[in-house]
LOMI-7180 format. One record per residue (C-alpha): x, y, z; residue number from 1; residue in three letters. Coordinates in steps of 0.1 Angstrom, whole numbers. Each point is the difference from the previous one (the first is absolute). Layout:
residues N
+-------+-------+-------+--------+------+
:    c1 :    c2 :    c3 : torkol : bami :
+-------+-------+-------+--------+------+
:     X :     Y :     Z :    NUM :  ALA :
...
+-------+-------+-------+--------+------+
//
This chain:
residues 181
+-------+-------+-------+--------+------+
:    c1 :    c2 :    c3 : torkol : bami :
+-------+-------+-------+--------+------+
:   289 :   241 :  -111 :      1 :  MET :
:   -28 :    19 :    15 :      2 :  ASN :
:   -10 :     6 :    36 :      3 :  LYS :
:   -31 :   -23 :    -1 :      4 :  SER :
:    22 :   -29 :   -11 :      5 :  PHE :
:    23 :     4 :    30 :      6 :  PHE :
:   -30 :     4 :    23 :      7 :  LYS :
:   -15 :   -32 :   -14 :      8 :  PHE :
:    34 :   -18 :     4 :      9 :  ALA :
:     3 :    13 :    35 :     10 :  ALA :
:   -35 :   -11 :     9 :     11 :  ASP :
:     2 :   -36 :   -14 :     12 :  PHE :
:    37 :    -6 :    -4 :     13 :  GLY :
:     7 :   -12 :    35 :     14 :  PRO :
:   -28 :   -25 :    -2 :     15 :  LEU :
:    12 :   -13 :   -33 :     16 :  LEU :
:    36 :    -3 :    13 :     17 :  ILE :
:   -13 :   -19 :    31 :     18 :  PHE :
:   -20 :   -24 :   -22 :     19 :  PHE :
:    28 :    -7 :   -25 :     20 :  VAL :
:    27 :    -5 :    28 :     21 :  ILE :
:   -24 :   -22 :    20 :     22 :  TYR :
:    -5 :   -24 :   -28 :     23 :  TYR :
:    36 :     1 :   -13 :     24 :  LYS :
:    12 :    -8 :    35 :     25 :  SER :
:   -22 :   -31 :     2 :     26 :  GLY :
:   -28 :    17 :    20 :     27 :  ASN :
:    23 :    13 :    27 :     28 :  ASN :
:   -15 :    30 :    19 :     29 :  LEU :
:    33 :     6 :    18 :     30 :  ALA :
:    17 :     7 :   -33 :     31 :  VAL :
:   -29 :    21 :   -15 :     32 :  ALA :
:    -7 :    22 :    30 :     33 :  ILE :
:    32 :    21 :     0 :     34 :  PRO :
:    -3 :    10 :   -37 :     35 :  PRO :
:   -37 :     9 :     7 :     36 :  LEU :
:    10 :    23 :    29 :     37 :  ILE :
:    28 :    16 :   -19 :     38 :  ILE :
:   -20 :     5 :   -32 :     39 :  SER :
:   -29 :    14 :    21 :     40 :  THR :
:    23 :    26 :    16 :     41 :  ILE :
:    14 :     9 :   -34 :     42 :  ILE :
:   -35 :     3 :   -14 :     43 :  ALA :
:   -10 :    25 :    28 :     44 :  VAL :
:    32 :    20 :    -8 :     45 :  ILE :
:    -8 :     0 :   -37 :     46 :  VAL :
:   -36 :    12 :     6 :     47 :  ILE :
:    13 :    27 :    23 :     48 :  TYR :
:    26 :    12 :   -26 :     49 :  LEU :
:   -27 :     0 :   -27 :     50 :  LEU :
:   -27 :    18 :    19 :     51 :  GLU :
:    21 :    21 :    24 :     52 :  LYS :
:   -22 :   -10 :    29 :     53 :  LYS :
:    -2 :   -28 :    25 :     54 :  ILE :
:   -21 :   -29 :   -14 :     55 :  PRO :
:   -19 :    -9 :    32 :     56 :  TYR :
:   -17 :   -32 :   -12 :     57 :  VAL :
:    31 :   -16 :   -16 :     58 :  PRO :
:    20 :    12 :    30 :     59 :  LEU :
:   -24 :   -17 :    24 :     60 :  LEU :
:     1 :   -31 :   -21 :     61 :  GLY :
:    38 :     1 :    -1 :     62 :  GLY :
:     2 :     3 :    38 :     63 :  ILE :
:   -25 :   -28 :     5 :     64 :  ILE :
:    18 :   -23 :   -26 :     65 :  ILE :
:    34 :     7 :    17 :     66 :  SER :
:   -14 :    -6 :    34 :     67 :  PHE :
:   -19 :   -33 :    -8 :     68 :  PHE :
:    26 :   -12 :   -24 :     69 :  GLY :
:    26 :     6 :    26 :     70 :  GLY :
:   -20 :   -19 :    26 :     71 :  LEU :
:    -5 :   -28 :   -25 :     72 :  THR :
:    38 :    -2 :    -5 :     73 :  LEU :
:    10 :     5 :    36 :     74 :  TYR :
:   -24 :   -27 :    14 :     75 :  PHE :
:     2 :   -21 :   -31 :     76 :  ASN :
:   -38 :    -1 :     0 :     77 :  ASN :
:   -20 :    10 :   -31 :     78 :  PRO :
:   -32 :     7 :    20 :     79 :  VAL :
:    12 :    36 :     4 :     80 :  PHE :
:     1 :     5 :   -37 :     81 :  LEU :
:   -32 :   -18 :    -6 :     82 :  TYR :
:   -18 :    24 :    24 :     83 :  MET :
:    14 :    32 :   -15 :     84 :  LYS :
:   -28 :     4 :   -27 :     85 :  PRO :
:   -26 :    -7 :    26 :     86 :  THR :
:    14 :    26 :    23 :     87 :  ILE :
:     4 :    26 :   -27 :     88 :  ILE :
:   -35 :    -5 :   -13 :     89 :  ASN :
:   -15 :     2 :    35 :     90 :  ILE :
:    20 :    32 :     7 :     91 :  ILE :
:   -13 :    16 :   -33 :     92 :  PHE :
:   -36 :   -11 :     9 :     93 :  ALA :
:     3 :    14 :    35 :     94 :  ILE :
:    14 :    33 :   -13 :     95 :  ILE :
:   -29 :     4 :   -25 :     96 :  LEU :
:   -27 :   -10 :    25 :     97 :  ILE :
:    14 :    20 :    30 :     98 :  ILE :
:    10 :    30 :   -21 :     99 :  GLY :
:   -35 :     3 :   -15 :    100 :  ARG :
:   -21 :    -9 :    31 :    101 :  ASN :
:    20 :    16 :    28 :    102 :  PHE :
:    21 :    27 :   -15 :    103 :  PHE :
:   -24 :     9 :   -29 :    104 :  LYS :
:    29 :    -4 :   -24 :    105 :  LYS :
:    -4 :   -19 :   -32 :    106 :  ASN :
:    34 :   -13 :    -9 :    107 :  PHE :
:   -11 :   -14 :   -33 :    108 :  ILE :
:   -10 :    35 :    -9 :    109 :  LYS :
:    32 :    14 :    14 :    110 :  PHE :
:    22 :   -23 :   -22 :    111 :  PHE :
:   -22 :     1 :   -32 :    112 :  PHE :
:   -15 :    35 :    -1 :    113 :  LYS :
:    26 :    11 :   -25 :    114 :  SER :
:    -9 :   -29 :   -23 :    115 :  ALA :
:   -38 :     5 :    -1 :    116 :  PHE :
:   -27 :    20 :    18 :    117 :  GLN :
:   -30 :   -16 :    16 :    118 :  LEU :
:   -30 :    10 :    21 :    119 :  LYS :
:     5 :    -6 :    37 :    120 :  ASP :
:   -24 :   -30 :    -1 :    121 :  GLU :
:    21 :   -15 :   -27 :    122 :  GLY :
:    32 :     4 :    20 :    123 :  TRP :
:   -16 :   -15 :    30 :    124 :  ASP :
:   -12 :   -31 :   -20 :    125 :  LYS :
:    34 :    -4 :   -16 :    126 :  LEU :
:    17 :     3 :    34 :    127 :  ASN :
:   -22 :   -27 :    15 :    128 :  ASN :
:     4 :   -23 :   -30 :    129 :  ARG :
:    38 :     2 :     2 :    130 :  TRP :
:    -1 :    -6 :    37 :    131 :  ALA :
:   -21 :   -31 :    -5 :    132 :  TYR :
:    22 :   -11 :   -28 :    133 :  PHE :
:    31 :     3 :    22 :    134 :  PHE :
:   -17 :   -22 :    26 :    135 :  ILE :
:    -9 :   -25 :   -27 :    136 :  PHE :
:    36 :    -2 :   -11 :    137 :  LEU :
:    12 :    -4 :    36 :    138 :  ALA :
:   -24 :   -29 :     6 :    139 :  ILE :
:     9 :   -16 :   -34 :    140 :  LEU :
:    37 :     2 :     8 :    141 :  ASN :
:    -6 :   -17 :    33 :    142 :  GLU :
:   -20 :   -28 :   -16 :    143 :  ILE :
:    27 :    -5 :   -27 :    144 :  ILE :
:    31 :    -1 :    22 :    145 :  TRP :
:   -17 :   -21 :    27 :    146 :  ARG :
:   -14 :   -26 :   -24 :    147 :  THR :
:    24 :    -2 :   -30 :    148 :  GLN :
:    37 :    -8 :    -6 :    149 :  PRO :
:    24 :    29 :     0 :    150 :  GLU :
:     5 :     0 :   -37 :    151 :  ALA :
:   -38 :     4 :    -4 :    152 :  THR :
:     1 :    30 :    23 :    153 :  TRP :
:    28 :    16 :   -19 :    154 :  VAL :
:   -19 :    -5 :   -33 :    155 :  ASN :
:   -31 :    15 :    16 :    156 :  PHE :
:    20 :    29 :    13 :    157 :  LYS :
:    14 :     8 :   -34 :    158 :  VAL :
:   -27 :   -12 :   -24 :    159 :  TRP :
:   -31 :     1 :    21 :    160 :  GLY :
:    -1 :    33 :    20 :    161 :  ILE :
:    10 :    22 :   -29 :    162 :  LEU :
:   -27 :   -12 :   -24 :    163 :  PRO :
:   -26 :     0 :    27 :    164 :  LEU :
:     9 :    37 :     7 :    165 :  THR :
:    -2 :     9 :   -36 :    166 :  PHE :
:   -34 :   -17 :    -4 :    167 :  ILE :
:   -13 :    17 :    32 :    168 :  PHE :
:    13 :    34 :   -13 :    169 :  THR :
:   -17 :    -6 :   -33 :    170 :  ALA :
:   -33 :    -6 :    17 :    171 :  PHE :
:     3 :    33 :    18 :    172 :  GLN :
:    -2 :    19 :   -33 :    173 :  LEU :
:   -38 :     0 :    -1 :    174 :  SER :
:    -1 :    15 :    35 :    175 :  LEU :
:    26 :    26 :   -10 :    176 :  ILE :
:   -20 :     9 :   -32 :    177 :  ASN :
:   -33 :     1 :    20 :    178 :  LYS :
:    14 :    25 :    26 :    179 :  TYR :
:    24 :    20 :   -22 :    180 :  LYS :
:    -3 :    37 :     4 :    181 :  VAL :
+-------+-------+-------+--------+------+
//
């Protein structure tokens, strides 16, 4: 099997494991969280072994999942896990906004400059769009977990956020093409 398959499995495997165990356990977060944490840690290790460098975004996600999943289990309160996507998305948005506006560092450019080259104006627009998208996802997560049953939130987490992200990314192609160097 090739490297990209393992990277894909490491990126989405923990979420799939969580989803399957959650439903097979009768919608029990306490049963589904430990495999989520363990599979996330394994995924970070796999990505590290494949790329021979520390995968910062998955590592940060793994730390946050372990922390909030642990709090959920310790306090027997799912609110900690519900808030994790909100917190991660707000952190990403803040990093993009503060990085660009205060430190003059465009982190979207930093992470994607090897994938494609854009004019600075294009990088700035892409950076802002992603920051606003992360804020949108944070607000949407808050609305879902605060107004819907847990099973709906789990379905949204697995089957809602990922398609929304793919759709949003696809809509960025015209901007990328417009500002391509």
